[in-house]
N, C-alpha and C positions, 0 to 999 in steps of 0.2 A: 505494499500499498504507499502511496506517494504521501510524504510528509514534508513538504517544502521548508528548509531550515531558517529562512529570512521571515518567516512568519510567526505569530505569537499565538496561542490557543487557550480557549476556555474548558472547562471541566463539561460544559453543554455541548461542545464540538464546533463553536463557531472560531475562524480564524480572523485575524486580523494584520493587514501590511501596516507595520508601525510607521507613522509619519506625524509630525505636529500639523500640518496643514489640512490634509485628507487622507484619512486612514481607510482603505479599502476593506469590507467585511464579506464573509461569506461563510458558508458550511463547509466543514471538511470532508475527506474523501470516506472517512468512516461513517459520518451521518449521513450522507448521502447513499450510502451501501445499504446502511439499516433502513432509510425510507424506502428504496427501490426506485420505482418509477414516479417522479414528482409530476403532478398534474396542475398543481394551483401555486402562485406566490403570491403574497400580499407584503407590500413594501411600506414603511412608515413614509409620512408625507415631507416634503424638503421643508427645512426650518426647524422641525422639530426638536426640542431640546430633551435630551435622554440622560439618565444615570447608569453608570455600570452596573449591569446585572437586571435592568430592567427589559420586560419583553419588548421589543419595538417591530417583530414582522412576525409573519407566519409561512411555512412552508408544508404544503400538504402533497401526500403522495395516495396511491390507491390502498395503502396499508395503514396510514397514519398521518395525523396533523403535528407538527414540530414546531415550538415556539422560537423564535430567534432571539437570543438576548444581546442587549448591547455590550460589547467587550470592554468598552470607556464610556466615559461620562462626555458628552458635547453636543454639537448641533449635527442633523441629518443634512449634508451639502450635496449630496448626488444619490441617485437612484437606477438602477439598471433595468430600463423599460424591458430590454431583451428578454429578461427572464419571466415578466409577466406575460408577454405575447408567446414566448415559448418555454415553459418552464422546464423542459427536459434538458434545456442547455445546463442546468444544475447538475445533471447527472452525467452529461458528458465531458464538461469542463469547470469543475467546481472552483478551481483555484485561480482560473483564468476567466473566460467569457461568461462564466456563471457566478460572479460576483453578485453580491445583493444591494449592497449601499456603502456610502462613503460618511465618515464622520469626522467633524473637524474638532479634536479633543478640546475640553475644557481644562482637562488635568492629566497632559500627557504623562506625567509620571504613573498614572494607573497601569501602562502598559508593563511596567516592571512588575505588575502581580500575577502577570498571564504566563503561562507555560512557554518553554523553549520546545524546539520539535521532539528533543531527547525525552524532556517529562511527559509531553503528549504521548510519544510512544509507550511510554511506561502505563500511562493511563490505560489506553487501550487495550493493550497486552494484557493488563489487569482486569478488565470487563470481558474479556472473551471466555466462553466457558471452558472447564477443563474437560 
């Protein structure tokens, strides 16, 4: 499973590309594999103020609905219309074209509370059934 080292990760399986001006957010390969076929994505409105850990979006599949939580506090500055028009792009390219939204962080230091790729790998390995 692909886990890009430049990103930071949450326990709820979101990724963030850390940037103080515009931090891209999406769901991890692990999350999209668990969801299977994504059929609907609901994104937050532009300009919305969010707090770290707050539910801000929803990804639905034929299997389940999955809340997407803000990895850091800030303002939603961009959303990816492509994923609302063609939700399956989340399955095809979750770390690229399947990104969900971008946040302008209000507390950039919150990124330091998130997991590195190594820590995230350990988390998903521990979640696998024995």
